N, CA, C and O atoms as a GROMACS GRO file, in nm:
protein
  424
    1UNK      N    1   5.447   8.627  15.458
    1UNK     CA    2   5.531   8.498  15.461
    1UNK      C    3   5.370   8.439  15.454
    1UNK      O    4   5.321   8.411  15.345
    2UNK      N    5   5.286   8.422  15.592
    2UNK     CA    6   5.146   8.383  15.589
    2UNK      C    7   5.095   8.426  15.472
    2UNK      O    8   5.086   8.347  15.378
    3UNK      N    9   5.054   8.563  15.461
    3UNK     CA   10   4.999   8.616  15.342
    3UNK      C   11   5.030   8.556  15.193
    3UNK      O   12   4.948   8.508  15.116
    4UNK      N   13   5.158   8.571  15.176
    4UNK     CA   14   5.184   8.524  15.075
    4UNK      C   15   5.147   8.364  15.012
    4UNK      O   16   5.108   8.338  14.898
    5UNK      N   17   5.172   8.275  15.118
    5UNK     CA   18   5.184   8.116  15.089
    5UNK      C   19   5.042   8.055  15.185
    5UNK      O   20   4.996   7.952  15.136
    6UNK      N   21   4.986   8.094  15.284
    6UNK     CA   22   4.903   8.016  15.338
    6UNK      C   23   4.720   8.101  15.340
    6UNK      O   24   4.611   8.047  15.362
    7UNK      N   25   4.752   8.245  15.307
    7UNK     CA   26   4.612   8.319  15.331
    7UNK      C   27   4.499   8.271  15.224
    7UNK      O   28   4.384   8.247  15.258
    8UNK      N   29   4.548   8.259  15.085
    8UNK     CA   30   4.462   8.193  14.980
    8UNK      C   31   4.389   8.089  15.023
    8UNK      O   32   4.276   8.074  14.977
    9UNK      N   33   4.435   8.010  15.108
    9UNK     CA   34   4.324   7.887  15.168
    9UNK      C   35   4.256   7.899  15.296
    9UNK      O   36   4.139   7.880  15.326
   10UNK      N   37   4.374   7.942  15.377
   10UNK     CA   38   4.321   7.956  15.524
   10UNK      C   39   4.254   8.104  15.573
   10UNK      O   40   4.190   8.136  15.674
   11UNK      N   41   4.301   8.185  15.447
   11UNK     CA   42   4.206   8.334  15.486
   11UNK      C   43   4.292   8.408  15.563
   11UNK      O   44   4.351   8.352  15.655
   12UNK      N   45   4.314   8.552  15.535
   12UNK     CA   46   4.392   8.657  15.613
   12UNK      C   47   4.336   8.643  15.767
   12UNK      O   48   4.409   8.675  15.861
   13UNK      N   49   4.210   8.596  15.786
   13UNK     CA   50   4.169   8.594  15.951
   13UNK      C   51   4.199   8.486  16.016
   13UNK      O   52   4.206   8.492  16.139
   14UNK      N   53   4.226   8.345  15.939
   14UNK     CA   54   4.289   8.211  15.971
   14UNK      C   55   4.171   8.155  15.980
   14UNK      O   56   4.159   8.063  16.061
   15UNK      N   57   4.054   8.197  15.896
   15UNK     CA   58   3.919   8.127  15.911
   15UNK      C   59   3.898   8.016  15.847
   15UNK      O   60   3.808   7.941  15.883
   16UNK      N   61   3.988   7.984  15.726
   16UNK     CA   62   3.974   7.906  15.636
   16UNK      C   63   3.852   7.944  15.565
   16UNK      O   64   3.803   8.057  15.556
   17UNK      N   65   3.794   7.797  15.499
   17UNK     CA   66   3.704   7.824  15.381
   17UNK      C   67   3.587   7.689  15.421
   17UNK      O   68   3.621   7.572  15.440
   18UNK      N   69   3.490   7.725  15.425
   18UNK     CA   70   3.401   7.629  15.510
   18UNK      C   71   3.424   7.502  15.412
   18UNK      O   72   3.459   7.532  15.298
   19UNK      N   73   3.408   7.358  15.445
   19UNK     CA   74   3.415   7.256  15.367
   19UNK      C   75   3.527   7.264  15.266
   19UNK      O   76   3.519   7.194  15.165
   20UNK      N   77   3.628   7.341  15.282
   20UNK     CA   78   3.714   7.306  15.184
   20UNK      C   79   3.866   7.324  15.258
   20UNK      O   80   3.963   7.258  15.224
   21UNK      N   81   3.868   7.403  15.341
   21UNK     CA   82   4.014   7.449  15.435
   21UNK      C   83   3.989   7.494  15.561
   21UNK      O   84   3.913   7.587  15.588
   22UNK      N   85   4.056   7.425  15.644
   22UNK     CA   86   3.989   7.428  15.823
   22UNK      C   87   4.039   7.564  15.827
   22UNK      O   88   4.102   7.624  15.740
   23UNK      N   89   3.991   7.611  15.970
   23UNK     CA   90   4.002   7.745  16.012
   23UNK      C   91   4.150   7.687  16.092
   23UNK      O   92   4.182   7.568  16.087
   24UNK      N   93   4.222   7.780  16.158
   24UNK     CA   94   4.346   7.772  16.209
   24UNK      C   95   4.334   7.829  16.344
   24UNK      O   96   4.426   7.816  16.425
   25UNK      N   97   4.186   7.912  16.384
   25UNK     CA   98   4.175   7.933  16.488
   25UNK      C   99   4.102   7.853  16.593
   25UNK      O  100   3.987   7.810  16.587
   26UNK      N  101   4.185   7.840  16.684
   26UNK     CA  102   4.164   7.731  16.799
   26UNK      C  103   4.191   7.601  16.733
   26UNK      O  104   4.160   7.500  16.797
   27UNK      N  105   4.239   7.588  16.627
   27UNK     CA  106   4.307   7.459  16.588
   27UNK      C  107   4.373   7.395  16.674
   27UNK      O  108   4.475   7.451  16.715
   28UNK      N  109   4.338   7.264  16.726
   28UNK     CA  110   4.413   7.188  16.845
   28UNK      C  111   4.592   7.151  16.780
   28UNK      O  112   4.680   7.112  16.856
   29UNK      N  113   4.608   7.167  16.675
   29UNK     CA  114   4.752   7.137  16.625
   29UNK      C  115   4.795   7.258  16.616
   29UNK      O  116   4.918   7.263  16.613
   30UNK      N  117   4.731   7.377  16.611
   30UNK     CA  118   4.808   7.483  16.606
   30UNK      C  119   4.843   7.543  16.767
   30UNK      O  120   4.932   7.622  16.799
   31UNK      N  121   4.752   7.483  16.847
   31UNK     CA  122   4.717   7.530  17.013
   31UNK      C  123   4.822   7.420  17.068
   31UNK      O  124   4.870   7.446  17.178
   32UNK      N  125   4.849   7.343  17.026
   32UNK     CA  126   4.902   7.225  17.081
   32UNK      C  127   5.070   7.261  17.161
   32UNK      O  128   5.167   7.297  17.095
   33UNK      N  129   5.070   7.244  17.278
   33UNK     CA  130   5.212   7.263  17.358
   33UNK      C  131   5.303   7.215  17.263
   33UNK      O  132   5.384   7.292  17.211
   34UNK      N  133   5.300   7.092  17.232
   34UNK     CA  134   5.413   7.012  17.128
   34UNK      C  135   5.382   7.097  17.004
   34UNK      O  136   5.266   7.116  16.970
   35UNK      N  137   5.499   7.156  16.929
   35UNK     CA  138   5.439   7.198  16.770
   35UNK      C  139   5.476   7.117  16.677
   35UNK      O  140   5.442   7.139  16.561
   36UNK      N  141   5.557   7.003  16.711
   36UNK     CA  142   5.596   6.924  16.599
   36UNK      C  143   5.491   6.845  16.480
   36UNK      O  144   5.526   6.805  16.369
   37UNK      N  145   5.341   6.835  16.544
   37UNK     CA  146   5.274   6.780  16.439
   37UNK      C  147   5.220   6.930  16.334
   37UNK      O  148   5.184   6.930  16.216
   38UNK      N  149   5.230   7.030  16.415
   38UNK     CA  150   5.184   7.157  16.325
   38UNK      C  151   5.325   7.187  16.235
   38UNK      O  152   5.307   7.277  16.154
   39UNK      N  153   5.432   7.142  16.234
   39UNK     CA  154   5.559   7.185  16.195
   39UNK      C  155   5.552   7.081  16.088
   39UNK      O  156   5.570   7.129  15.977
   40UNK      N  157   5.531   6.951  16.090
   40UNK     CA  158   5.499   6.824  15.994
   40UNK      C  159   5.439   6.855  15.928
   40UNK      O  160   5.484   6.843  15.814
   41UNK      N  161   5.301   6.918  15.937
   41UNK     CA  162   5.209   6.943  15.858
   41UNK      C  163   5.247   7.065  15.772
   41UNK      O  164   5.181   7.070  15.669
   42UNK      N  165   5.329   7.158  15.786
   42UNK     CA  166   5.353   7.284  15.700
   42UNK      C  167   5.480   7.203  15.602
   42UNK      O  168   5.475   7.227  15.481
   43UNK      N  169   5.586   7.115  15.650
   43UNK     CA  170   5.698   7.088  15.598
   43UNK      C  171   5.634   6.968  15.498
   43UNK      O  172   5.691   6.950  15.390
   44UNK      N  173   5.531   6.895  15.527
   44UNK     CA  174   5.506   6.784  15.420
   44UNK      C  175   5.364   6.768  15.397
   44UNK      O  176   5.320   6.663  15.349
   45UNK      N  177   5.278   6.882  15.434
   45UNK     CA  178   5.153   6.928  15.363
   45UNK      C  179   5.053   6.789  15.423
   45UNK      O  180   5.108   6.686  15.462
   46UNK      N  181   4.902   6.806  15.422
   46UNK     CA  182   4.824   6.713  15.447
   46UNK      C  183   4.670   6.729  15.320
   46UNK      O  184   4.621   6.827  15.264
   47UNK      N  185   4.647   6.624  15.317
   47UNK     CA  186   4.498   6.619  15.257
   47UNK      C  187   4.403   6.525  15.325
   47UNK      O  188   4.441   6.422  15.381
   48UNK      N  189   4.292   6.559  15.318
   48UNK     CA  190   4.160   6.458  15.379
   48UNK      C  191   4.168   6.508  15.551
   48UNK      O  192   4.102   6.448  15.636
   49UNK      N  193   4.247   6.610  15.579
   49UNK     CA  194   4.214   6.627  15.713
   49UNK      C  195   4.122   6.620  15.783
   49UNK      O  196   4.023   6.653  15.717
   50UNK      N  197   4.077   6.578  15.954
   50UNK     CA  198   3.976   6.595  15.996
   50UNK      C  199   3.982   6.668  16.102
   50UNK      O  200   4.056   6.635  16.194
   51UNK      N  201   3.907   6.778  16.108
   51UNK     CA  202   3.928   6.905  16.229
   51UNK      C  203   3.816   6.891  16.332
   51UNK      O  204   3.722   6.823  16.291
   52UNK      N  205   3.807   6.924  16.415
   52UNK     CA  206   3.700   6.892  16.500
   52UNK      C  207   3.575   6.825  16.462
   52UNK      O  208   3.469   6.881  16.494
   53UNK      N  209   3.571   6.709  16.396
   53UNK     CA  210   3.496   6.603  16.360
   53UNK      C  211   3.439   6.676  16.199
   53UNK      O  212   3.321   6.649  16.179
   54UNK      N  213   3.488   6.741  16.113
   54UNK     CA  214   3.469   6.775  16.008
   54UNK      C  215   3.607   6.752  15.900
   54UNK      O  216   3.715   6.812  15.908
   55UNK      N  217   3.575   6.670  15.821
   55UNK     CA  218   3.665   6.622  15.701
   55UNK      C  219   3.678   6.713  15.610
   55UNK      O  220   3.579   6.764  15.557
   56UNK      N  221   3.817   6.750  15.574
   56UNK     CA  222   3.828   6.907  15.482
   56UNK      C  223   3.892   6.773  15.350
   56UNK      O  224   3.956   6.673  15.382
   57UNK      N  225   3.848   6.813  15.200
   57UNK     CA  226   3.908   6.750  15.114
   57UNK      C  227   3.994   6.813  15.036
   57UNK      O  228   4.037   6.764  14.932
   58UNK      N  229   4.030   6.947  15.089
   58UNK     CA  230   4.131   7.014  15.013
   58UNK      C  231   4.253   6.960  15.051
   58UNK      O  232   4.273   6.902  15.158
   59UNK      N  233   4.357   6.984  14.935
   59UNK     CA  234   4.512   6.951  14.984
   59UNK      C  235   4.603   7.090  15.018
   59UNK      O  236   4.610   7.196  14.955
   60UNK      N  237   4.669   7.044  15.143
   60UNK     CA  238   4.750   7.145  15.146
   60UNK      C  239   4.896   7.094  15.076
   60UNK      O  240   4.921   6.974  15.072
   61UNK      N  241   4.972   7.172  15.032
   61UNK     CA  242   5.091   7.133  14.973
   61UNK      C  243   5.194   7.158  15.094
   61UNK      O  244   5.176   7.241  15.183
   62UNK      N  245   5.321   7.060  15.080
   62UNK     CA  246   5.413   7.075  15.167
   62UNK      C  247   5.512   7.188  15.104
   62UNK      O  248   5.528   7.217  14.985
   63UNK      N  249   5.575   7.244  15.223
   63UNK     CA  250   5.664   7.369  15.200
   63UNK      C  251   5.824   7.346  15.184
   63UNK      O  252   5.905   7.430  15.145
   64UNK      N  253   5.853   7.203  15.225
   64UNK     CA  254   5.959   7.169  15.296
   64UNK      C  255   6.079   7.217  15.180
   64UNK      O  256   6.190   7.263  15.209
   65UNK      N  257   6.028   7.193  15.050
   65UNK     CA  258   6.106   7.205  14.948
   65UNK      C  259   6.131   7.364  14.871
   65UNK      O  260   6.212   7.400  14.785
   66UNK      N  261   6.039   7.429  14.934
   66UNK     CA  262   6.018   7.574  14.902
   66UNK      C  263   6.085   7.654  14.999
   66UNK      O  264   6.175   7.723  14.950
   67UNK      N  265   6.067   7.667  15.129
   67UNK     CA  266   6.069   7.741  15.239
   67UNK      C  267   6.213   7.702  15.340
   67UNK      O  268   6.242   7.583  15.344
   68UNK      N  269   6.286   7.783  15.407
   68UNK     CA  270   6.377   7.742  15.471
   68UNK      C  271   6.297   7.720  15.635
   68UNK      O  272   6.182   7.751  15.668
   69UNK      N  273   6.379   7.672  15.696
   69UNK     CA  274   6.312   7.653  15.811
   69UNK      C  275   6.310   7.763  15.901
   69UNK      O  276   6.237   7.773  15.999
   70UNK      N  277   6.404   7.855  15.856
   70UNK     CA  278   6.338   7.997  15.918
   70UNK      C  279   6.212   8.074  15.895
   70UNK      O  280   6.142   8.150  15.961
   71UNK      N  281   6.213   8.014  15.756
   71UNK     CA  282   6.080   8.071  15.692
   71UNK      C  283   5.959   7.978  15.762
   71UNK      O  284   5.860   8.036  15.809
   72UNK      N  285   5.967   7.874  15.766
   72UNK     CA  286   5.842   7.786  15.815
   72UNK      C  287   5.835   7.817  15.956
   72UNK      O  288   5.719   7.828  15.994
   73UNK      N  289   5.929   7.836  16.057
   73UNK     CA  290   5.909   7.864  16.189
   73UNK      C  291   5.853   8.014  16.208
   73UNK      O  292   5.781   8.035  16.305
   74UNK      N  293   5.881   8.108  16.126
   74UNK     CA  294   5.790   8.230  16.098
   74UNK      C  295   5.644   8.224  16.083
   74UNK      O  296   5.557   8.288  16.142
   75UNK      N  297   5.631   8.125  15.983
   75UNK     CA  298   5.483   8.118  15.950
   75UNK      C  299   5.399   8.053  16.081
   75UNK      O  300   5.300   8.099  16.138
   76UNK      N  301   5.462   7.949  16.103
   76UNK     CA  302   5.420   7.878  16.208
   76UNK      C  303   5.373   7.945  16.363
   76UNK      O  304   5.277   7.917  16.434
   77UNK      N  305   5.485   8.046  16.382
   77UNK     CA  306   5.507   8.143  16.472
   77UNK      C  307   5.362   8.237  16.477
   77UNK      O  308   5.284   8.251  16.572
   78UNK      N  309   5.357   8.290  16.354
   78UNK     CA  310   5.255   8.371  16.337
   78UNK      C  311   5.138   8.281  16.372
   78UNK      O  312   5.081   8.302  16.479
   79UNK      N  313   5.090   8.168  16.284
   79UNK     CA  314   4.977   8.075  16.319
   79UNK      C  315   4.967   8.089  16.454
   79UNK      O  316   4.859   8.129  16.497
   80UNK      N  317   5.046   8.068  16.523
   80UNK     CA  318   5.046   8.035  16.675
   80UNK      C  319   5.029   8.136  16.781
   80UNK      O  320   5.009   8.118  16.901
   81UNK      N  321   5.039   8.234  16.721
   81UNK     CA  322   5.010   8.381  16.780
   81UNK      C  323   4.916   8.476  16.746
   81UNK      O  324   4.904   8.586  16.801
   82UNK      N  325   4.838   8.426  16.639
   82UNK     CA  326   4.763   8.512  16.581
   82UNK      C  327   4.592   8.468  16.600
   82UNK      O  328   4.568   8.348  16.601
   83UNK      N  329   4.481   8.563  16.613
   83UNK     CA  330   4.391   8.508  16.589
   83UNK      C  331   4.306   8.446  16.738
   83UNK      O  332   4.214   8.364  16.740
   84UNK      N  333   4.364   8.509  16.845
   84UNK     CA  334   4.366   8.451  16.965
   84UNK      C  335   4.419   8.315  17.012
   84UNK      O  336   4.408   8.264  17.124
   85UNK      N  337   4.476   8.268  16.907
   85UNK     CA  338   4.590   8.136  16.976
   85UNK      C  339   4.670   8.194  17.040
   85UNK      O  340   4.696   8.314  17.046
   86UNK      N  341   4.730   8.071  17.110
   86UNK     CA  342   4.817   8.099  17.216
   86UNK      C  343   4.938   7.963  17.232
   86UNK      O  344   4.984   7.916  17.337
   87UNK      N  345   4.963   7.931  17.111
   87UNK     CA  346   5.060   7.815  17.120
   87UNK      C  347   5.198   7.854  17.111
   87UNK      O  348   5.239   7.943  17.036
   88UNK      N  349   5.272   7.785  17.193
   88UNK     CA  350   5.438   7.818  17.206
   88UNK      C  351   5.489   7.853  17.094
   88UNK      O  352   5.425   7.819  16.994
   89UNK      N  353   5.614   7.928  17.076
   89UNK     CA  354   5.670   7.976  16.983
   89UNK      C  355   5.751   7.844  16.899
   89UNK      O  356   5.781   7.734  16.944
   90UNK      N  357   5.766   7.883  16.803
   90UNK     CA  358   5.870   7.774  16.722
   90UNK      C  359   6.023   7.838  16.649
   90UNK      O  360   6.051   7.951  16.609
   91UNK      N  361   6.092   7.730  16.654
   91UNK     CA  362   6.229   7.789  16.594
   91UNK      C  363   6.263   7.729  16.504
   91UNK      O  364   6.214   7.624  16.461
   92UNK      N  365   6.372   7.802  16.457
   92UNK     CA  366   6.400   7.740  16.308
   92UNK      C  367   6.468   7.592  16.364
   92UNK      O  368   6.451   7.492  16.294
   93UNK      N  369   6.534   7.583  16.475
   93UNK     CA  370   6.576   7.438  16.489
   93UNK      C  371   6.477   7.354  16.536
   93UNK      O  372   6.504   7.234  16.528
   94UNK      N  373   6.363   7.387  16.586
   94UNK     CA  374   6.251   7.301  16.596
   94UNK      C  375   6.216   7.234  16.444
   94UNK      O  376   6.212   7.112  16.425
   95UNK      N  377   6.190   7.334  16.344
   95UNK     CA  378   6.188   7.318  16.206
   95UNK      C  379   6.307   7.170  16.185
   95UNK      O  380   6.278   7.053  16.161
   96UNK      N  381   6.399   7.213  16.199
   96UNK     CA  382   6.476   7.144  16.152
   96UNK      C  383   6.507   6.996  16.218
   96UNK      O  384   6.568   6.902  16.166
   97UNK      N  385   6.463   7.001  16.312
   97UNK     CA  386   6.475   6.842  16.395
   97UNK      C  387   6.340   6.752  16.369
   97UNK      O  388   6.340   6.634  16.403
   98UNK      N  389   6.215   6.818  16.303
   98UNK     CA  390   6.121   6.766  16.276
   98UNK      C  391   6.160   6.756  16.139
   98UNK      O  392   6.131   6.642  16.103
   99UNK      N  393   6.222   6.832  16.026
   99UNK     CA  394   6.248   6.812  15.894
   99UNK      C  395   6.343   6.659  15.876
   99UNK      O  396   6.344   6.590  15.774
  100UNK      N  397   6.421   6.630  16.009
  100UNK     CA  398   6.513   6.513  15.985
  100UNK      C  399   6.440   6.385  15.996
  100UNK      O  400   6.488   6.278  15.957
  101UNK      N  401   6.305   6.399  16.059
  101UNK     CA  402   6.227   6.267  16.075
  101UNK      C  403   6.188   6.251  15.961
  101UNK      O  404   6.164   6.326  15.866
  102UNK      N  405   6.180   6.090  15.986
  102UNK     CA  406   6.099   6.009  15.853
  102UNK      C  407   5.962   6.053  15.864
  102UNK      O  408   5.924   6.065  15.980
  103UNK      N  409   5.888   6.076  15.786
  103UNK     CA  410   5.756   6.120  15.798
  103UNK      C  411   5.643   6.036  15.866
  103UNK      O  412   5.547   6.095  15.916
  104UNK      N  413   5.650   5.908  15.868
  104UNK     CA  414   5.591   5.803  15.957
  104UNK      C  415   5.628   5.834  16.122
  104UNK      O  416   5.546   5.809  16.211
  105UNK      N  417   5.732   5.880  16.144
  105UNK     CA  418   5.766   5.931  16.261
  105UNK      C  419   5.693   6.051  16.352
  105UNK      O  420   5.720   6.077  16.469
  106UNK      N  421   5.609   6.106  16.279
  106UNK     CA  422   5.552   6.204  16.309
  106UNK      C  423   5.420   6.187  16.406
  106UNK      O  424   5.356   6.286  16.441
   0.00000   0.00000   0.00000
């Protein structure tokens, strides 16, 4: 799932593309104890993000209408456990809970 949906921008090694798409390696959102922000970004997308003081103009699409809660949990789980990241696991129930929230409540 990661290779098919995310690797084109974030690269197979999670390193991103300098100046366009942020690295997921050691990203504070990916490594956070609470995965809600990470889930919200995958569900709703993001544009103009600043990571470690660097602003990325690239737009990430939201996947809420294209992927199930189980598929999103799998992608996020992969990102949180790869490339030296040690984020807490994510379940489909976690994704469903965040999906039900209003976007501004993230």
